[in-house]
Phi, psi and omega in degrees: 000134179291134177252130184247146173235132176242118173263155186067036190290345181269355181280178183300311178287320181303320181288325176288330174297320178300319179293318181294336181260012182306135179090356180256172179276098189234134169255129180243132180230126177277173177301323179291332182273335180219117174271107185291349177278353179265101187298320180294319179295321179295316179301315181294322182291322185282331183307133178089358179256155181258332181223132177243122173260117180261098176254016179269133182196156168270106190250006181279091190300311181291320180298329182296337179299326180260349183227052184295326180298319179293319178295321180296322181301319181277307189285330181258297184291324177296318178294320176299317179302317179294322179295317179297315180295320179295320177301312182294329181271354184069032184252157169283141170246120174248107187243142187268129175239202195213157171296341183290357173287350178253157183286329179091019180253015179282168177238001175215160187307137178291124173286163180299336183269001181297142179297143176287138179204068184292150180247003176219171185297316179303313179298322179296319181291324178288322176297319178296321178298319176302309184297316181293319181293317180294326178289323183283329185214065188297330183270357184223009180259129177244113177268121178242107179275132178229179185192158171050049184284145169218156180183183186283332194249030179188171179292141180198164187299314183299318179296322178297319180299317181291326176294315180296328180298335180284341186235354183232139176291321177225157174229140178259129186226139184294139182241016181240018171238127188240133180198202187229097177304131188228124180279129183297333177294319177294317180297317180300316179297322179294321179295320178293320177298321178295316180298324184276353184268177174260022182300149179286149175297158180142207186255134176229152179252108184265067177233159177295159174283165183080184180199158177198185173251171175301323176300314179297321178294318180297317178298318179297319179296318177299314181300314182292335177274000181079022179257161180286115182294343178291348175288347178267122183248137181282146174213187182240165180299335180298337180274353181227065181289131181230161182303320180259123176294144180256145175297139177283336183224114185235030180277128184248140177278162189234027184297328184297325178297315181297317179298329180274359181078021179246149182275130175300164181292155185290172181298142184300328181293320179294319179295316181298320179298318178292323178300320178292321178299325181271007176058041180299328188265002177294121178057029178289140181299155177296143177183180183228002180197000000 
């Protein structure tokens, strides 16, 4: 029987991974239970497992600008530790990365083979984690880049929009950043399918199909909530300056899934509609991504 390990198990994706692995032999470890920067602890945790899902990460994008060393310790060295341990245990490592490894100046979807060119500290640490993991365990590391996540168990943009709708007549949302809103439940199912397949190790893009802007996502969320989408007003990134610059274009291509004989994830609109049907955003915590 395949034994699975999920690190970062208390996070939004980690909790959906637990659901997707229901009924299987799974060990779940939260950040408090496993410090991925501790190589000996990681080695002991990974031993005896066949598949390791790394959902542990330093995800405070703006904070990383001033604390890049701390972000690097988790996102780069922690990922390397898991890769080394997975190599020694003969296990697959499926580790989550980000669209932020790219600069965001493309005009068509980034292929999995596109050169890394991060524009902020968070992106640099995640890019380094990719490189270190692939070097440590080239035949067993699966890098899955994702973006614009939302889900039931954590802060996210869609939940924030619905919260603001309760207190604001209108909301202004940037319309010059383009990406792929991705439901963590869909991503978790895709990760499990990847683990169970004979797909080759390497880089995969774990985002929904289709594309939109944050403005487009906010309007869709308003519509699905039964609110007037005209209450959402477009603006530009210049009106929301933040410590870490954001990519203007974060659309990722999905050719690697097709090459592996796996179906890419469904269109973001279909996923969002089901998320609303399942009341994912009811009492969802405040957040922005």
